[in-house]
C-alpha positions, -999 to 999 in steps of 0.1 A, spaced: 0 0 0 13 34 -9 20 58 20 -3 87 26 22 112 12 30 92 -20 -6 84 -26 -15 121 -20 12 130 -47 -5 106 -72 -38 123 -65 -21 157 -71 -7 146 -104 -41 134 -115 -56 167 -106 -29 186 -125 -37 163 -156 -74 171 -152 -66 208 -155 -48 200 -187 -69 173 -204 -101 169 -184 -120 137 -191 -92 112 -196 -74 125 -165 -106 124 -144 -109 88 -154 -74 82 -141 -82 99 -108 -113 77 -106 -94 45 -113 -67 55 -87 -91 65 -58 -126 51 -63 -124 19 -44 -108 36 -14 -132 65 -15 -163 44 -18 -151 22 11 -146 54 32 -179 70 21 -198 38 28 -184 37 63 -200 71 69 -233 66 51 -237 29 59 -251 24 24 -233 13 -7 -252 35 -31 -250 66 -10 -213 61 -7 -210 58 -45 -232 90 -48 -209 109 -24 -178 99 -44 -195 108 -77 -205 143 -63 -170 149 -51 -154 139 -84 -179 162 -102 -166 191 -80 -130 181 -90 -139 181 -127 -154 216 -123 -125 230 -103 -94 207 -106 -70 234 -96 -83 233 -60 -73 197 -56 -40 202 -75 -31 231 -52 -41 215 -19 -13 209 6 -24 173 10 -45 164 -21 -55 129 -8 -67 144 25 -85 171 6 -103 146 -15 -112 125 15 -126 156 32 -146 164 0 -161 129 0 -168 131 38 -186 164 33 -207 149 4 -215 118 26 -227 140 54 -248 161 30 -265 129 18 -272 119 54 -286 153 62 -308 152 31 -321 118 41 -330 131 76 -345 163 63 -368 145 39 -375 118 65 -366 90 41 -371 60 63 -354 28 53 -330 3 67 -293 11 64 -278 -12 39 -255 -38 52 -219 -25 50 -209 -60 38 -226 -55 4 -196 -36 -11 -177 -55 -37 -144 -52 -17 -160 -68 14 -179 -94 -7 -146 -108 -17 -135 -109 20 -166 -127 31 -152 -160 20 -136 -162 54 -155 -163 87 -130 -139 103 -136 -112 78 -173 -115 81 -170 -112 119 -148 -81 116 -172 -63 92 -202 -73 112 -185 -58 143 -176 -27 123 -212 -21 114 -221 -19 150 -197 10 157 -209 46 156 -200 61 122 -174 86 137 -155 56 152 -157 33 122 -145 61 98 -114 66 120 -107 28 119 -110 28 81 -87 57 78 -61 44 103 -61 7 92 -69 7 55 -56 41 45 -26 39 69 -31 75 80 -17 91 112 -40 106 138 -28 140 127 -38 133 91 -71 118 102 -77 149 123 -71 171 93 -96 152 71 -123 150 98 -116 185 112 -111 172 147 -81 172 170 -56 144 168 -64 134 204 -101 131 194 -91 109 165 -69 88 187 -96 84 214 -123 75 187 -99 49 174 -91 35 209 -128 32 218 -136 15 184 -108 -10 189 -119 -18 224 -155 -24 212 -143 -45 183 -121 -65 206 -150 -73 229 -173 -82 199 -148 -103 181 -138 -121 213 -175 -129 219 -178 -142 183 -147 -163 188 -161 -178 220 -194 -186 203 -176 -204 174 -154 -225 197 -183 -235 219 -206 -247 191 
């Protein structure tokens, strides 16, 4: 996995190419980031389609003003923040319009579907679904994106200590849930 800084530089290069050639370069940015962005957005929205919509909305913004992403200090963090904001807008819109419906199972994502072949992975994602969104998004950014608490804090617009505490609480909850699952499996 690429480090945060090197991945961020890849994102910057894609943004610069978008300012020069538009559609083909936007496709490159999509190819580079979409799986990671949808995973992150789905963690926030708890719904695959909403996560995809948030990523699409953020990439439309990039297409309209690619220089903002190209000039960002940390382009990957900036893009994550854009997707987070779009995800939160989707959630607010759903609340405002009182759209009632069950939250889609986080495990429906293609990435996680592949992982479901093993019981351990199913247990981890089932436990992740039970976490509050603000804790699960920190876990995804820390573990899957390899970000530091300072980088996470920048994306989420919180303090590094808040990011660390959310991560710590999430890991404690996951440990308890996964230990309980392990005990159930061994006693069957």
